[in-house]
Every structure is written in structure tokens, then in C-alpha cells.
Wavefront OBJ file of the C-alpha trace (Angstrom):
o trace
v -11.934 16.159 18.643
v -13.178 16.814 15.150
v -13.502 13.831 12.806
v -11.602 14.162 9.549
v -13.747 13.539 6.525
v -12.842 12.736 2.953
v -13.266 9.102 2.000
v -16.639 8.107 0.600
v -16.633 4.544 1.982
v -14.699 2.634 4.625
v -10.963 3.028 5.118
v -8.987 -0.174 4.595
v -5.564 0.903 5.936
v -3.867 3.845 7.676
v -0.185 4.533 8.310
v 1.056 7.335 10.623
v 4.582 8.810 10.587
v 6.819 8.492 13.654
v 6.174 12.121 14.701
v 2.397 11.646 14.470
v 2.279 14.669 12.174
v 1.066 12.992 8.963
v -0.981 9.959 8.034
v -1.808 8.215 4.777
v -5.139 6.445 4.450
v -6.339 4.070 1.762
v -9.958 3.287 1.069
v -12.257 1.071 -0.914
v -13.282 4.296 -2.699
v -9.997 3.955 -4.647
v -8.313 6.942 -3.032
v -5.208 7.519 -0.997
v -5.307 10.607 1.191
v -2.440 12.305 3.012
v -3.547 13.974 6.237
v -1.942 16.711 8.304
v -2.964 15.450 11.739
v -2.273 18.766 13.487
v -4.561 20.785 11.239
v -6.892 17.799 10.793
v -7.009 18.345 7.056
v -6.382 16.395 3.891
v -3.316 17.837 2.126
v -3.075 15.411 -0.838
v -5.415 13.086 -2.677
v -4.226 10.356 -5.013
v -6.557 8.236 -7.103
v -6.003 5.593 -9.745
v -8.224 3.868 -12.282
v -9.176 0.875 -10.126
v -11.963 0.490 -7.625
v -10.210 -0.031 -4.294
v -7.137 0.335 -2.116
v -6.749 -2.688 0.151
v -3.414 -1.991 1.864
v -0.567 0.506 2.014
v 3.067 0.845 3.060
v 4.743 4.252 3.378
v 8.386 5.342 3.251
v 8.170 8.714 4.958
v 11.765 9.744 4.184
v 11.316 9.452 0.411
v 7.597 10.166 0.186
v 6.843 6.856 -1.505
v 3.661 4.886 -0.921
v 2.829 1.383 -2.125
v -0.837 0.475 -2.372
v -2.277 -2.955 -3.008
v -5.401 -3.365 -5.097
v -7.444 -5.927 -6.957
v -6.075 -7.963 -9.834
v -2.730 -8.761 -8.206
v -1.261 -5.293 -8.750
v 0.722 -2.919 -6.571
v 0.852 0.798 -7.220
v 3.861 2.934 -6.297
v 3.015 6.581 -5.580
v 4.952 9.778 -5.017
v 3.391 11.814 -2.201
v 5.060 15.090 -3.228
v 3.555 15.114 -6.712
v 0.467 13.066 -5.729
v 1.055 10.970 -8.845
v 1.166 7.306 -9.664
v 4.819 6.497 -10.409
v 4.554 2.799 -11.367
v 2.222 -0.175 -11.446
v 3.721 -3.549 -10.615
v 1.955 -6.751 -11.671
v 2.157 -10.146 -10.031
v 2.840 -13.318 -11.990
v 0.445 -15.136 -9.649
v -3.302 -15.655 -9.748
v -4.193 -11.952 -10.177
v -6.260 -11.805 -7.010
v -6.676 -8.867 -4.598
v -3.617 -7.814 -2.620
v -4.874 -7.805 0.977
v -1.733 -6.793 2.864
v 1.758 -5.462 2.246
v 4.916 -4.975 4.244
v 8.024 -3.230 2.922
v 11.675 -3.291 3.936
v 12.690 -0.014 2.308
v 16.366 -0.506 3.233
v 16.607 -3.576 0.986
v 14.112 -2.400 -1.621
v 11.882 -5.409 -1.033
v 8.195 -5.759 -0.271
v 6.059 -8.771 0.534
v 2.333 -8.862 -0.171
v -0.400 -11.332 0.694
v -3.255 -12.069 -1.677
v -6.841 -13.269 -1.628
v -5.608 -16.389 -3.451
v -3.427 -17.392 -0.463
v -0.225 -16.281 -2.181
v 2.767 -14.433 -0.808
v 4.441 -12.273 -3.455
v 7.984 -10.870 -3.169
v 8.604 -7.566 -4.975
v 11.755 -5.688 -5.937
v 10.919 -2.007 -5.421
v 14.142 -0.812 -7.063
v 13.791 -2.875 -10.258
v 9.986 -2.534 -10.128
v 9.220 -6.204 -10.624
v 7.649 -9.280 -9.092
v 10.462 -11.570 -7.895
v 8.595 -14.643 -6.724
v 5.158 -16.012 -5.885
v 4.530 -18.712 -3.291
v 1.254 -20.522 -2.729
v 1.477 -20.101 1.034
v -2.072 -20.851 2.164
v -5.281 -22.416 0.910
v -7.278 -19.406 2.106
v -6.512 -15.724 1.657
v -3.603 -14.004 3.404
v -4.991 -11.094 5.390
v -1.931 -9.937 7.336
v 1.793 -10.561 7.580
v 4.973 -8.640 8.325
v 8.586 -8.551 7.177
v 11.514 -8.249 9.546
v 13.622 -5.226 8.576
v 16.782 -6.371 6.793
v 15.495 -9.948 6.846
v 14.671 -10.459 3.173
l 1 2 3 4 5 6 7 8 9 10 11 12 13 14 15 16 17 18 19 20 21 22 23 24 25 26 27 28 29 30 31 32 33 34 35 36 37 38 39 40 41 42 43 44 45 46 47 48 49 50 51 52 53 54 55 56 57 58 59 60 61 62 63 64 65 66 67 68 69 70 71 72 73 74 75 76 77 78 79 80 81 82 83 84 85 86 87 88 89 90 91 92 93 94 95 96 97 98 99 100 101 102 103 104 105 106 107 108 109 110 111 112 113 114 115 116 117 118 119 120 121 122 123 124 125 126 127 128 129 130 131 132 133 134 135 136 137 138 139 140 141 142 143 144 145 146 147 148 149
């Protein structure tokens, strides 16, 4: 085994495709990296203007990645071009997005924030649909049921 290197600081989230061929990692260094697991190499690097990537969700069929960051924003990326496609802003408290789960079949995503909020997103219309104050403390993990929202 050879460790893959690329991120400067700790990795906050990793998603692997169903064939275990590719992975996407997000890091507090502000970068998303796409890895070819067979060659153990980084094949794409995506970086925005913010300081961290807290969480990611990947749609492998379309090559779309959502990353959650500070300030209540989500970033929608295109893996093929390695470019930021859109930034979505929450109407909530503008706190870090700690976790995200996407139901790509319905075009919806749900994120959890450091302010204890759950935020529902429309990935087709590229907007925040609703914000719920779900907890007094931060939401660190959650999951959507496919086709459930």
C-alpha cells in the first residue's frame, strides 16, 4: 500500500463510487480532489475562495459534487471541468455546513449546520427551500432516504 498524498491538512469527508474506482475527498485546506484509486493518483483538483470543505455529496453518473463550507453556503461542482458551477446560500444563520445528504433522483439535498439547523435545498432550481431550527447544538451527521423528500 502506498498512501495517496495531496491535501495539506486533514480530510473532512470522502466519497467512493460503487465500483471503488474513484473517490472524491474534501479537506479543511479548501480543496476537493478526485482520486483514481487504481493508479493511486489525484486526477482533478477543485478549489474555491473559502477556507474549508466540511462535507460532500457526489452524483457519480452526472459528475456533480456538492460541498458544504462555512457561512451557510453549498457549492455545486462539475468534476469533468473541475469548475465551480454554482454557489447556493442558506437563508438561515450563515453557520458552517457540517454534513450533507442528497437525493439526486428528486433534486433535493439536506444539510446540517453548526447552528443546529437543517436546510432543504432544491438542486435543480439552485435555491434554499426551507430552514428548520432542529437542534440547540450543531448537526454533525444525518441522512436522507432516497425518494423520501
